[in-house]
N, C-alpha and C positions, 0 to 999 in steps of 0.2 A: 381136640376141635378145634378147628380155627375158624374164629370169628370176626367177624366187621357187626363191632361192636351197637356201631352208629346205625347201621341195617336194623340188625336185633334188637335192639331198643323201638323204634322206629314199628319197627312190623306187631313186637309187641303187642306193644299200645295201638296203634291201627287197632288189634284185635275188642281194644275194650281192658287189658287187662292191667294193673295197678302199677306198673313197674321204676319205678326211680332212679335207677345206673342195673347199665350191663358194662362188664369188665373186660379186659384180654385176651382173662380168658373160660370168659364165659357161664360168670357168676352174674345173677340176675338179684338184686334187689327188687323188693316189692314195700309198697308200702304201706302193703299189711298181709298178715295169711291168705292163700288163694283159698276161694275155695272145691270144693274136691271138681270139678268140672270148669273151673279156669284153669285148675292147676293140668286137671288133663289138653287141656285146649295150649296152654302153655308150655308139653310133649308134644306135640303135636306140632308148634313152631317150628321149634327150638331144633326139633328133627332135620324137617323142614333147609333148617335155614343158607341157605347157598352165603358163606365171608367171599362172597365178589364183589367187587363194589359199586353197587349203583350206578346208575347217571349221572349223576351230583360231584358223587367223588372224581368220581372222570378228569371228571371238567372242573376241580376244583386244581388238579393234578396237575391236567395240562393248563391250566392259569398261571401255576406256578414257578409250569417252569420254564412254560414263558416272561415272565417276568412281574407279573401280574397279580397285587395283592388286593384284601376285602377293600382297604381306599381307597384303591383308585379303582371298584366298582362307582363303589361307591362316592366319588365327587367325580367320577362323567356324568353317573344319574343325578347327581343337583344343578353341576353346573349343565347338564340336558334341561331337565325337568325348570329351574328356578332363572333356567340364565340363555337359554334357545339355545345354548351352544354343544353340540350333536357332534366338533373335534375332540374330544376324549373319547366317546363313547367309540365314534369311524378307529379314533391312535388306535383301543384293545381292540374289537376286533380284528386290523390289520394282522396286529399282534398276537391275536388267538389265530389265523392263515396263516403265520409264519412268512 
């Protein structure tokens, strides 16, 4: 089974399950043993899992391909909020647009 660990982890957590990790093989580790209801809920979520990247993951990959890293985003935000300069933000938007 192909798995998107970040997405599956989020989906299980959003359902209120005590998930601590999901690996590339689909192995899920929970903080504690699941109740019968929780186990059924987990099985349903795992069976319905769509491993395709979500919007955030697609954006991160597009940024990576454009040479934009997390530090660039953080610096641009800092410069805009604290320094009042949108120059770095505009640069990132231009790089995203290609």
